[in-house]
Backbone atoms as SQL, in Angstrom:
CREATE TABLE atoms (id INTEGER PRIMARY KEY, chain TEXT, resi INTEGER, resn TEXT, atom TEXT, x REAL, y REAL, z REAL);
INSERT INTO atoms VALUES
  (1, 'A', 1, 'MET', 'N', 53.588, 142.191, 80.449),
  (2, 'A', 1, 'MET', 'CA', 54.293, 143.445, 80.383),
  (3, 'A', 1, 'MET', 'C', 53.532, 144.439, 79.513),
  (4, 'A', 2, 'THR', 'N', 53.790, 145.689, 79.744),
  (5, 'A', 2, 'THR', 'CA', 53.107, 146.718, 78.973),
  (6, 'A', 2, 'THR', 'C', 53.905, 147.030, 77.719),
  (7, 'A', 3, 'ASP', 'N', 53.307, 147.799, 76.856),
  (8, 'A', 3, 'ASP', 'CA', 53.980, 148.204, 75.623),
  (9, 'A', 3, 'ASP', 'C', 54.582, 149.595, 75.780),
  (10, 'A', 4, 'ASP', 'N', 55.202, 149.842, 76.910),
  (11, 'A', 4, 'ASP', 'CA', 55.806, 151.130, 77.184),
  (12, 'A', 4, 'ASP', 'C', 57.119, 151.254, 76.398),
  (13, 'A', 5, 'PRO', 'N', 57.284, 152.297, 75.570),
  (14, 'A', 5, 'PRO', 'CA', 58.508, 152.428, 74.778),
  (15, 'A', 5, 'PRO', 'C', 59.745, 152.673, 75.643),
  (16, 'A', 6, 'LEU', 'N', 59.565, 153.306, 76.790),
  (17, 'A', 6, 'LEU', 'CA', 60.699, 153.542, 77.678),
  (18, 'A', 6, 'LEU', 'C', 61.236, 152.226, 78.233),
  (19, 'A', 7, 'LEU', 'N', 60.344, 151.351, 78.656),
  (20, 'A', 7, 'LEU', 'CA', 60.778, 150.052, 79.161),
  (21, 'A', 7, 'LEU', 'C', 61.431, 149.226, 78.064),
  (22, 'A', 8, 'LYS', 'N', 60.941, 149.328, 76.848),
  (23, 'A', 8, 'LYS', 'CA', 61.551, 148.602, 75.734),
  (24, 'A', 8, 'LYS', 'C', 62.958, 149.126, 75.457),
  (25, 'A', 9, 'SER', 'N', 63.143, 150.445, 75.533),
  (26, 'A', 9, 'SER', 'CA', 64.472, 150.999, 75.265),
  (27, 'A', 9, 'SER', 'C', 65.446, 150.650, 76.399),
  (28, 'A', 10, 'ILE', 'N', 64.957, 150.604, 77.627),
  (29, 'A', 10, 'ILE', 'CA', 65.811, 150.213, 78.749),
  (30, 'A', 10, 'ILE', 'C', 66.210, 148.753, 78.622),
  (31, 'A', 11, 'ALA', 'N', 65.286, 147.905, 78.212),
  (32, 'A', 11, 'ALA', 'CA', 65.583, 146.479, 78.064),
  (33, 'A', 11, 'ALA', 'C', 66.615, 146.239, 76.963),
  (34, 'A', 12, 'GLY', 'N', 66.705, 147.126, 76.004),
  (35, 'A', 12, 'GLY', 'CA', 67.649, 146.956, 74.914),
  (36, 'A', 12, 'GLY', 'C', 69.051, 147.471, 75.216),
  (37, 'A', 13, 'LEU', 'N', 69.262, 148.079, 76.374),
  (38, 'A', 13, 'LEU', 'CA', 70.591, 148.593, 76.724),
  (39, 'A', 13, 'LEU', 'C', 71.556, 147.457, 77.016),
  (40, 'A', 14, 'SER', 'N', 72.802, 147.667, 76.675),
  (41, 'A', 14, 'SER', 'CA', 73.806, 146.643, 76.962),
  (42, 'A', 14, 'SER', 'C', 74.309, 146.805, 78.397),
  (43, 'A', 15, 'VAL', 'N', 74.773, 145.707, 78.951),
  (44, 'A', 15, 'VAL', 'CA', 75.281, 145.705, 80.320),
  (45, 'A', 15, 'VAL', 'C', 76.768, 146.068, 80.278),
  (46, 'A', 16, 'ILE', 'N', 77.148, 147.011, 81.115),
  (47, 'A', 16, 'ILE', 'CA', 78.536, 147.432, 81.171),
  (48, 'A', 16, 'ILE', 'C', 79.186, 146.764, 82.388),
  (49, 'A', 17, 'ALA', 'N', 80.226, 146.000, 82.123),
  (50, 'A', 17, 'ALA', 'CA', 80.953, 145.329, 83.200),
  (51, 'A', 17, 'ALA', 'C', 82.297, 146.030, 83.398),
  (52, 'A', 18, 'PRO', 'N', 82.758, 146.127, 84.634),
  (53, 'A', 18, 'PRO', 'CA', 84.048, 146.778, 84.869),
  (54, 'A', 18, 'PRO', 'C', 85.189, 145.942, 84.297),
  (55, 'A', 19, 'ASP', 'N', 86.223, 146.621, 83.842),
  (56, 'A', 19, 'ASP', 'CA', 87.386, 145.964, 83.278),
  (57, 'A', 19, 'ASP', 'C', 88.297, 145.520, 84.423),
  (58, 'A', 20, 'ALA', 'N', 88.484, 144.232, 84.588),
  (59, 'A', 20, 'ALA', 'CA', 89.270, 143.697, 85.699),
  (60, 'A', 20, 'ALA', 'C', 90.739, 144.101, 85.588),
  (61, 'A', 21, 'ASP', 'N', 91.281, 144.151, 84.387),
  (62, 'A', 21, 'ASP', 'CA', 92.678, 144.549, 84.206),
  (63, 'A', 21, 'ASP', 'C', 92.900, 145.997, 84.624),
  (64, 'A', 22, 'TRP', 'N', 91.972, 146.867, 84.258),
  (65, 'A', 22, 'TRP', 'CA', 92.075, 148.275, 84.632),
  (66, 'A', 22, 'TRP', 'C', 92.018, 148.422, 86.148),
  (67, 'A', 23, 'ALA', 'N', 91.089, 147.726, 86.787),
  (68, 'A', 23, 'ALA', 'CA', 90.964, 147.815, 88.243),
  (69, 'A', 23, 'ALA', 'C', 92.240, 147.315, 88.921),
  (70, 'A', 24, 'GLN', 'N', 92.836, 146.257, 88.393),
  (71, 'A', 24, 'GLN', 'CA', 94.071, 145.735, 88.968),
  (72, 'A', 24, 'GLN', 'C', 95.223, 146.726, 88.809),
  (73, 'A', 25, 'ARG', 'N', 95.304, 147.381, 87.654),
  (74, 'A', 25, 'ARG', 'CA', 96.355, 148.379, 87.441),
  (75, 'A', 25, 'ARG', 'C', 96.202, 149.563, 88.391),
  (76, 'A', 26, 'VAL', 'N', 94.973, 150.031, 88.567),
  (77, 'A', 26, 'VAL', 'CA', 94.723, 151.149, 89.473),
  (78, 'A', 26, 'VAL', 'C', 95.059, 150.750, 90.899),
  (79, 'A', 27, 'ARG', 'N', 94.662, 149.555, 91.301),
  (80, 'A', 27, 'ARG', 'CA', 94.953, 149.074, 92.655),
  (81, 'A', 27, 'ARG', 'C', 96.462, 148.976, 92.880),
  (82, 'A', 28, 'ALA', 'N', 97.193, 148.461, 91.900),
  (83, 'A', 28, 'ALA', 'CA', 98.645, 148.330, 92.028),
  (84, 'A', 28, 'ALA', 'C', 99.313, 149.700, 92.087),
  (85, 'A', 29, 'ARG', 'N', 98.844, 150.644, 91.281),
  (86, 'A', 29, 'ARG', 'CA', 99.421, 151.988, 91.284),
  (87, 'A', 29, 'ARG', 'C', 99.168, 152.681, 92.618),
  (88, 'A', 30, 'CYS', 'N', 97.969, 152.560, 93.159),
  (89, 'A', 30, 'CYS', 'CA', 97.659, 153.167, 94.457),
  (90, 'A', 30, 'CYS', 'C', 98.497, 152.526, 95.562),
  (91, 'A', 31, 'HIS', 'N', 98.621, 151.208, 95.517),
  (92, 'A', 31, 'HIS', 'CA', 99.399, 150.510, 96.531),
  (93, 'A', 31, 'HIS', 'C', 100.864, 150.946, 96.495),
  (94, 'A', 32, 'SER', 'N', 101.421, 151.092, 95.291),
  (95, 'A', 32, 'SER', 'CA', 102.820, 151.508, 95.195),
  (96, 'A', 32, 'SER', 'C', 103.016, 152.931, 95.691),
  (97, 'A', 33, 'ARG', 'N', 102.038, 153.794, 95.478),
  (98, 'A', 33, 'ARG', 'CA', 102.138, 155.173, 95.984),
  (99, 'A', 33, 'ARG', 'C', 102.067, 155.197, 97.505),
  (100, 'A', 34, 'ILE', 'N', 101.170, 154.387, 98.073),
  (101, 'A', 34, 'ILE', 'CA', 101.028, 154.354, 99.534),
  (102, 'A', 34, 'ILE', 'C', 102.299, 153.825, 100.171),
  (103, 'A', 35, 'VAL', 'N', 102.815, 152.741, 99.635),
  (104, 'A', 35, 'VAL', 'CA', 104.024, 152.139, 100.193),
  (105, 'A', 35, 'VAL', 'C', 105.227, 153.047, 99.964),
  (106, 'A', 36, 'GLY', 'N', 105.298, 153.696, 98.815),
  (107, 'A', 36, 'GLY', 'CA', 106.434, 154.545, 98.495),
  (108, 'A', 36, 'GLY', 'C', 106.515, 155.794, 99.335),
  (109, 'A', 37, 'ASN', 'N', 105.389, 156.319, 99.792),
  (110, 'A', 37, 'ASN', 'CA', 105.377, 157.563, 100.566),
  (111, 'A', 37, 'ASN', 'C', 105.407, 157.328, 102.068),
  (112, 'A', 38, 'HIS', 'N', 105.646, 156.113, 102.489),
  (113, 'A', 38, 'HIS', 'CA', 105.609, 155.786, 103.917),
  (114, 'A', 38, 'HIS', 'C', 106.986, 155.995, 104.529),
  (115, 'A', 39, 'THR', 'N', 107.290, 157.245, 104.841),
  (116, 'A', 39, 'THR', 'CA', 108.549, 157.555, 105.502),
  (117, 'A', 39, 'THR', 'C', 108.236, 158.197, 106.848),
  (118, 'A', 40, 'VAL', 'N', 109.064, 157.904, 107.812),
  (119, 'A', 40, 'VAL', 'CA', 108.876, 158.438, 109.153),
  (120, 'A', 40, 'VAL', 'C', 109.912, 159.528, 109.373),
  (121, 'A', 41, 'ARG', 'N', 109.439, 160.714, 109.693),
  (122, 'A', 41, 'ARG', 'CA', 110.381, 161.793, 109.943),
  (123, 'A', 41, 'ARG', 'C', 110.639, 161.864, 111.443),
  (124, 'A', 42, 'PRO', 'N', 111.831, 162.252, 111.821),
  (125, 'A', 42, 'PRO', 'CA', 112.163, 162.324, 113.250),
  (126, 'A', 42, 'PRO', 'C', 111.414, 163.468, 113.933),
  (127, 'A', 43, 'LEU', 'N', 111.194, 163.301, 115.223),
  (128, 'A', 43, 'LEU', 'CA', 110.527, 164.345, 115.992),
  (129, 'A', 43, 'LEU', 'C', 111.450, 165.546, 116.143),
  (130, 'A', 44, 'THR', 'N', 110.845, 166.711, 116.100),
  (131, 'A', 44, 'THR', 'CA', 111.609, 167.937, 116.283),
  (132, 'A', 44, 'THR', 'C', 111.275, 168.534, 117.647),
  (133, 'A', 45, 'ILE', 'N', 111.995, 169.562, 118.001),
  (134, 'A', 45, 'ILE', 'CA', 111.737, 170.266, 119.266),
  (135, 'A', 45, 'ILE', 'C', 110.323, 170.856, 119.259),
  (136, 'A', 46, 'ALA', 'N', 109.888, 171.351, 118.106),
  (137, 'A', 46, 'ALA', 'CA', 108.542, 171.929, 118.011),
  (138, 'A', 46, 'ALA', 'C', 107.475, 170.858, 118.242),
  (139, 'A', 47, 'ASP', 'N', 107.703, 169.652, 117.734),
  (140, 'A', 47, 'ASP', 'CA', 106.755, 168.567, 117.972),
  (141, 'A', 47, 'ASP', 'C', 106.671, 168.228, 119.458),
  (142, 'A', 48, 'LEU', 'N', 107.820, 168.133, 120.098),
  (143, 'A', 48, 'LEU', 'CA', 107.840, 167.814, 121.529),
  (144, 'A', 48, 'LEU', 'C', 107.213, 168.930, 122.362),
  (145, 'A', 49, 'ALA', 'N', 107.489, 170.174, 121.998),
  (146, 'A', 49, 'ALA', 'CA', 106.896, 171.302, 122.725),
  (147, 'A', 49, 'ALA', 'C', 105.376, 171.302, 122.568),
  (148, 'A', 50, 'ALA', 'N', 104.898, 171.009, 121.376),
  (149, 'A', 50, 'ALA', 'CA', 103.452, 170.949, 121.158),
  (150, 'A', 50, 'ALA', 'C', 102.826, 169.823, 121.975),
  (151, 'A', 51, 'ALA', 'N', 103.501, 168.686, 122.065),
  (152, 'A', 51, 'ALA', 'CA', 102.981, 167.568, 122.849),
  (153, 'A', 51, 'ALA', 'C', 102.928, 167.922, 124.337),
  (154, 'A', 52, 'VAL', 'N', 103.962, 168.594, 124.837),
  (155, 'A', 52, 'VAL', 'CA', 103.986, 169.004, 126.245),
  (156, 'A', 52, 'VAL', 'C', 102.867, 170.000, 126.522),
  (157, 'A', 53, 'LEU', 'N', 102.707, 170.994, 125.650),
  (158, 'A', 53, 'LEU', 'CA', 101.637, 171.980, 125.839),
  (159, 'A', 53, 'LEU', 'C', 100.258, 171.329, 125.790),
  (160, 'A', 54, 'LEU', 'N', 100.086, 170.375, 124.916),
  (161, 'A', 54, 'LEU', 'CA', 98.810, 169.669, 124.831),
  (162, 'A', 54, 'LEU', 'C', 98.535, 168.898, 126.110),
  (163, 'A', 55, 'CYS', 'N', 99.547, 168.248, 126.655),
  (164, 'A', 55, 'CYS', 'CA', 99.368, 167.503, 127.904),
  (165, 'A', 55, 'CYS', 'C', 99.038, 168.438, 129.066),
  (166, 'A', 56, 'VAL', 'N', 99.722, 169.567, 129.132),
  (167, 'A', 56, 'VAL', 'CA', 99.443, 170.540, 130.200),
  (168, 'A', 56, 'VAL', 'C', 98.023, 171.072, 130.067),
  (169, 'A', 57, 'TYR', 'N', 97.620, 171.429, 128.846),
  (170, 'A', 57, 'TYR', 'CA', 96.267, 171.939, 128.621),
  (171, 'A', 57, 'TYR', 'C', 95.232, 170.887, 128.990),
  (172, 'A', 58, 'LEU', 'N', 95.473, 169.648, 128.597),
  (173, 'A', 58, 'LEU', 'CA', 94.527, 168.575, 128.902),
  (174, 'A', 58, 'LEU', 'C', 94.424, 168.353, 130.409),
  (175, 'A', 59, 'SER', 'N', 95.523, 168.430, 131.105),
  (176, 'A', 59, 'SER', 'CA', 95.466, 168.244, 132.565),
  (177, 'A', 59, 'SER', 'C', 94.700, 169.376, 133.238),
  (178, 'A', 60, 'VAL', 'N', 94.845, 170.601, 132.747),
  (179, 'A', 60, 'VAL', 'CA', 94.096, 171.733, 133.306),
  (180, 'A', 60, 'VAL', 'C', 92.606, 171.563, 133.047),
  (181, 'A', 61, 'VAL', 'N', 92.261, 171.124, 131.841),
  (182, 'A', 61, 'VAL', 'CA', 90.844, 170.922, 131.506),
  (183, 'A', 61, 'VAL', 'C', 90.257, 169.807, 132.365),
  (184, 'A', 62, 'LEU', 'N', 90.989, 168.721, 132.529),
  (185, 'A', 62, 'LEU', 'CA', 90.477, 167.607, 133.344),
  (186, 'A', 62, 'LEU', 'C', 90.360, 167.999, 134.812),
  (187, 'A', 63, 'LYS', 'N', 91.283, 168.810, 135.308),
  (188, 'A', 63, 'LYS', 'CA', 91.199, 169.273, 136.696),
  (189, 'A', 63, 'LYS', 'C', 89.982, 170.166, 136.882),
  (190, 'A', 64, 'ALA', 'N', 89.738, 171.052, 135.912),
  (191, 'A', 64, 'ALA', 'CA', 88.557, 171.921, 136.007),
  (192, 'A', 64, 'ALA', 'C', 87.267, 171.104, 135.925),
  (193, 'A', 65, 'ALA', 'N', 87.244, 170.090, 135.062),
  (194, 'A', 65, 'ALA', 'CA', 86.060, 169.242, 134.946),
  (195, 'A', 65, 'ALA', 'C', 85.831, 168.462, 136.240),
  (196, 'A', 66, 'ALA', 'N', 86.913, 167.999, 136.863),
  (197, 'A', 66, 'ALA', 'CA', 86.787, 167.258, 138.114),
  (198, 'A', 66, 'ALA', 'C', 86.272, 168.166, 139.229),
  (199, 'A', 67, 'SER', 'N', 86.748, 169.400, 139.264),
  (200, 'A', 67, 'SER', 'CA', 86.288, 170.306, 140.310),
  (201, 'A', 67, 'SER', 'C', 84.821, 170.686, 140.100),
  (202, 'A', 68, 'LEU', 'N', 84.397, 170.805, 138.848),
  (203, 'A', 68, 'LEU', 'CA', 82.985, 171.090, 138.584),
  (204, 'A', 68, 'LEU', 'C', 82.112, 169.887, 138.914),
  (205, 'A', 69, 'GLY', 'N', 82.665, 168.700, 138.771),
  (206, 'A', 69, 'GLY', 'CA', 81.903, 167.493, 139.075),
  (207, 'A', 69, 'GLY', 'C', 81.903, 167.147, 140.544),
  (208, 'A', 70, 'GLY', 'N', 82.647, 167.873, 141.335),
  (209, 'A', 70, 'GLY', 'CA', 82.662, 167.650, 142.776),
  (210, 'A', 70, 'GLY', 'C', 83.653, 166.593, 143.205),
  (211, 'A', 71, 'LEU', 'N', 84.625, 166.310, 142.382),
  (212, 'A', 71, 'LEU', 'CA', 85.641, 165.316, 142.773),
  (213, 'A', 71, 'LEU', 'C', 86.815, 165.955, 143.445);
């Protein structure tokens, strides 16, 4: 090895290991937030209207693509 002072200072650094307890607490907190916010709201008329419009638009686009493709 060389007598490089930078390499000597790097070799003297301590190794930092993650704290397992902290990681477990964070994981548990995130899991509880995900599970706690999992509510299903009922569909509204606006949702259904948007779905119908999307289906109509998609069918028009597919029909135009088929006619351009010669089908």
